[in-house]
N, C-alpha and C positions, 0 to 999 in steps of 0.2 A: 337313957333313952336317946341322947344325942348321938351316941356311937351307932345305935341301930338305924338312925336316919341319916348317917353320914353318907356322902356320895359313893364310896367304895362298897359299903354294906348294901346300900340301895341297889346299886348296879348288879351285885351278885344275886340279891333276892329276885330282881326282875328277870334276870337271865334264867334262874331256876324256874320261875313261874312260867316264862315263855316256853320252856321245854316241857312243861307239865309235871315237874318234879316236886311240887309242893301242894298239889291238889288234895283236898280232903275227901273227895268222892271216890277214890280208888281208881280213877281213870288215869291214863298216862299220856294221852295225846296232848299236843301243844295247845296252849291257851290262845284264844282269839285276841285280836287287837282290842276289842271292846272289854274283854276280861282284864287285859293288862292295863288299859286306861282306868278301869274301876279300881284296880289295886293301887295305881299311882294316886288317884284321887283320895282313896282311903288313907294313904300315907300322908298326903298333904293335910288332911283334916287332923290326923293325930299330931302332926308337927305343929299346926296352928294352935291346938289346945295345949300342947306341951309348952310352947313359948309363952302362952298367956299365964301359965302357972309358975313360970320361972321368975 
């Protein structure tokens, strides 16, 4: 889990998300700032829970 949340992996993930390349709805347009912020917050929540279990 730590490698998935590492800065380099997170940066790559957010770049792909911003370009609309990881959407699950079949759309390919870029994601909005709000969508990116929601993804970042979701990753923060996962990281917080992961650290608590470690």
